[in-house]
N, C-alpha and C positions, 0 to 999 in steps of 0.2 A: 599420505605414503609416510608421514611420519604413525599416525594410526596402525595401518596394516604393516608397519613393523613392531612397533609394540603388542597386536594380536599374533602374530606369529612366533614369539617370544614367548609370548606367556602360554602359548602351545604349546609349546615344546619343555617349558617346565611343567605343567598341568602332571606328567608321568613319572617327577621327581614326586608332588603332593599327594597324586592316587598311591603309589608306593611308599612308601613313610606315612599313610595319615593317619597310623595308628597312635606313632611315636610324635607326630601334633602337638596330641592333646597335651604333654606335656608341656609347652610350649605356655609363655603366657598369656592372659586373655586378651589382651590388644594386637601379638603377634597373631594370636590365633582367628580374632578375628576377618584382621588383611587379609590373612590367605582365606576366609572365606567369605569375602568382599571379592578381591580375584577370582579365584578359581571355584568355588565353590562347595569349598571347603568345609564338611558339617561338624563343628570343631564342639556343641556337646556331647555328642552324638563318641566322639574319637579321646575327647576330658571323660567322658565317664569308663569306658574302652580302656586308659590309660591307667585310670585309677581303680579300675582291677588290679591290670597286670600288676602294678606296681603293690598291694593290698592283699596279695595273696599272695608273692613272693618276701613281703614282709612280716606276714602272717607267719607263714614256716620258717625266716629265720627269726623269727617271736620265739619257736616252737623250739626250732631244734638250742636258742641260746640258755634256755629256762629248761630243759634234758639236760644241758653238760654241764649245768649251772646248778640242780638239784640233784645231778648225781654227783655233785664237787668236783668231777673233769674239770670246771671251767675257771677260769681265767678270770683278767682283767679286758680282755679283747671281748669275751661272749657278756657282760654285764654291757660291756658299752654296744654289741650288739642288738641286743634288747632292745638299750633304751636309744639304741636306731629306728627300730625295726617296731616302737611302738611311737614313733615321731610320724613314720611312716605310714603306718595304718592309720591314724588321727589324720595327717593330710590326708591318705587316700577316701575316709569316711567324709573331710569335710568338702573335695575334691565331687566326688558321686551328687554329693546333693548341691551343688553350685547345676551339675549339670541337670540334672533330675526339672533342673527350674527353670532350665534352659538358658545355662546363664556358662559357657569358659571356664575353665580354671586352670593355672598350671601349676608346675610343682617344681620342687628345691631341686630339681635333673635335669628344670627345661634351656639350667644355661650351658647344657652340654650340643642342645639342638639350633640351638642365636644363630653360632653363624650361618648353618644354610641356611637355616629362613629366611635372614635377613639379603640372601644371595636369590632366592626365592620372590621376594618384595622386590627386588632395585629393578628399573623402572616399566612398573605395575603403575 
């Protein structure tokens, strides 16, 4: 009876895992592996997808910051944006390398999704 309840609960939570699968790639590797064990989540694939998304946005932000700074219209905020985008671009490249080797890798943004992921893993 208890196992039947557990299976039903996992079945209902599967929708959340499937719907937000690209975002789960931002989570730390341990949480991604747990989602993979419980729900069949493809951690390396979604790590790569989220890394590409963050990397593209970081590259675009970096280009904008460089343009503002180069045109002498930028300020301290643009310099900080340039540094943040450089870090995120580096992180994304590192995460892509890990994903290509078949391992999940988390992002600095993973903390945002961690509370929801904990609820999906609970009773698993």
